[in-house]
C-alpha positions in Angstrom: 18.0 2.3 47.1 19.2 1.7 43.8 22.3 -0.6 43.7 24.6 0.6 40.7 24.7 -3.2 39.7 20.6 -2.6 38.9 21.6 0.6 37.1 20.7 0.9 32.8 22.4 3.8 30.9 21.1 4.4 27.7 22.3 6.6 24.9 20.4 8.6 21.7 19.8 6.1 18.5 21.3 7.6 15.5 19.0 9.4 13.4 20.8 11.9 11.5 22.3 11.0 8.0 24.3 9.6 6.3 22.6 6.5 6.8 25.9 4.3 6.7 27.9 6.4 10.1 24.3 6.1 11.4 24.2 2.4 11.2 28.0 2.4 12.4 26.7 4.3 16.0 24.2 1.6 16.6 26.5 -1.2 16.6 28.9 0.5 18.0 26.5 1.8 21.0 25.3 -2.6 20.9 28.7 -3.3 21.2 30.2 -1.1 24.6 27.3 -2.3 26.4 24.7 0.0 26.4 21.3 -0.8 27.8 19.1 1.4 25.3 19.4 3.4 22.4 16.1 5.9 22.2 14.7 7.0 18.9 13.0 10.7 18.7 9.7 10.8 16.2 10.2 14.3 14.8 9.8 15.7 12.3 10.6 19.6 13.3 13.1 20.0 15.6 13.3 22.2 18.9 15.3 24.8 18.6 14.7 27.7 16.0 17.1 28.3 12.9 18.0 31.2 13.2 20.3 30.3 17.0 21.5 26.9 15.1 25.0 27.8 15.5 28.0 26.2 17.8 27.9 29.2 20.1 24.4 27.5 21.0 25.1 23.7 20.1 28.3 21.6 19.5 25.3 19.6 17.6 25.4 22.6 14.3 29.1 21.2 14.1 27.1 18.0 12.7 23.9 18.9 10.8 23.3 22.0 8.7 19.3 21.8 10.3 17.9 21.8 13.6 14.9 19.9 11.4 17.0 16.7 10.2 15.7 13.8 11.2 15.6 10.3 9.6 11.8 8.8 10.1 11.7 6.8 13.2 10.1 3.6 12.7 12.3 2.8 9.2 16.3 3.9 11.9 14.8 2.0 14.2 14.2 -1.2 12.6 17.2 -0.8 10.5 19.4 -0.7 13.8 17.7 -3.6 15.2 18.8 -5.7 12.0 22.9 -4.4 12.8 22.1 -5.3 16.7 22.0 -8.1 19.1 21.8 -6.6 22.4 20.8 -3.3 22.7 17.3 -2.3 23.8 15.4 0.4 20.9 12.9 2.4 22.3 10.2 5.5 20.3 11.4 8.2 22.5 8.4 9.5 21.6 6.1 8.6 19.2 2.1 9.8 19.5 -1.0 8.8 17.6 -1.9 12.3 16.2 0.6 11.3 13.0 0.2 8.0 13.1 -3.2 5.5 13.7 -3.3 3.4 16.2 -3.7 0.3 13.9 0.0 1.4 12.0 1.5 2.0 15.7 0.7 -1.8 16.8 1.5 -2.8 13.5 4.8 -0.9 12.9 5.8 -2.2 16.7 5.0 -5.7 16.2 7.0 -5.8 12.8 9.9 -4.0 14.7 9.7 -6.7 17.7 10.1 -9.6 15.6 12.9 -7.4 13.4 15.0 -7.0 17.0 13.5 -10.1 18.4 11.8 -8.7 21.5 14.1 -5.6 22.4 11.7 -2.6 21.1 9.7 -0.8 23.5 6.5 2.0 22.5 7.3 4.9 23.8 4.1 6.8 23.6 3.1 10.2 24.6 0.6 13.1 23.6 2.1 14.6 21.2 4.1 18.1 20.9 2.5 21.4 19.3 5.3 21.9 16.9 4.9 18.6 15.1 1.2 18.3 14.5 -0.4 21.7 13.9 2.0 23.4 11.1 1.4 19.9 8.7 -1.7 20.2 8.8 -3.1 18.8 11.4 -5.4 19.4 14.7 -3.9 18.9 18.2 -7.4 19.4 19.9 -8.0 16.6 22.1 -4.6 14.9 22.2 -5.1 13.5 25.7 -8.1 12.2 24.6 -6.8 10.4 21.6 -3.8 8.7 23.6 -6.2 7.2 25.9 -8.2 5.7 23.1 -5.3 4.6 21.1 -3.8 2.9 23.9 -7.3 1.0 24.2 -6.7 0.2 20.2 -3.2 -0.4 20.3 -3.6 -3.2 23.5 -6.9 -4.8 22.2 -5.0 -5.2 19.0 -1.9 -7.5 20.4 -4.3 -8.8 22.9 -6.2 -10.4 20.5 -6.3 -12.5 17.7 -10.1 -12.0 16.6 -11.4 -9.3 14.1 -12.6 -6.2 16.6 -14.9 -2.9 16.6 -14.2 -0.1 18.3 -16.8 3.1 19.1 -14.9 5.8 20.4 -14.5 9.8 20.2 -11.7 9.6 18.0 -11.7 6.2 16.0 -14.1 3.9 15.0 -12.8 0.2 13.6 -15.1 -2.2 12.2 -14.2 -6.0 11.5 -11.0 -4.7 12.0 -8.3 -7.5 11.6 -4.8 -7.8 12.2 -2.9 -11.7 12.7 0.4 -10.7 13.0 1.7 -11.4 16.6 4.5 -10.8 18.9 7.6 -12.0 18.1 7.0 -14.0 21.4 3.8 -15.3 22.2 2.2 -13.0 24.9 4.8 -10.8 25.0 4.4 -7.9 23.1 6.3 -4.8 23.4 6.2 -2.8 26.7 5.2 0.2 26.5 6.4 3.5 28.2 4.3 6.4 28.3 5.6 10.3 28.7 3.9 11.9 31.5 3.9 15.3 32.5 0.3 16.5 33.6 -2.5 14.9 36.4 -4.2 13.6 32.8 -1.4 12.0 30.9 -0.5 10.5 35.1 -3.5 8.6 34.9 -3.5 7.0 31.8 0.6 6.2 32.6 -1.1 4.2 35.9 -3.9 2.4 34.1 -1.3 1.5 30.9 2.5 1.9 31.5 
């Protein structure tokens, strides 16, 4: 049984305009002692515009569209710069819109900005944020597995590396940026439900 002293409480990270209000909310979450803030990585929301009304969700009072999102890494970095203690979690990104090497670099950068407070939350993605933008949603679990191999290798090695996968191929790829604390890269949290995703979680999460 988990004691109350071990219970951690998080809050949704600010991801809506106006910008000044988003940063103010981040500072408030940090000052109130929340353990974490979670930032969605969306182009589109889940609720159709046709039912985006105050009767369905009170968020409709705050924004005119369900598809209003700041770019995840940008707002995470901004919030990291104005906070001191709260953990910042991507909730969640995926390797369908973002190349694995870019994910690795982005989260090492956020690791430095936050002084080690960032968590890479990652999953296989959802179709509504992929296919409408001309990207291929097929093979998403395999892409995630390969992406995690690439990200881990970049974080663990100083040397150029090659990768010959089904979805990505690299030759003499280099990235010299290291974690803010050497040997302590950002934790990886995997969003998983089905058997294949749970296998990946057991291996990498």
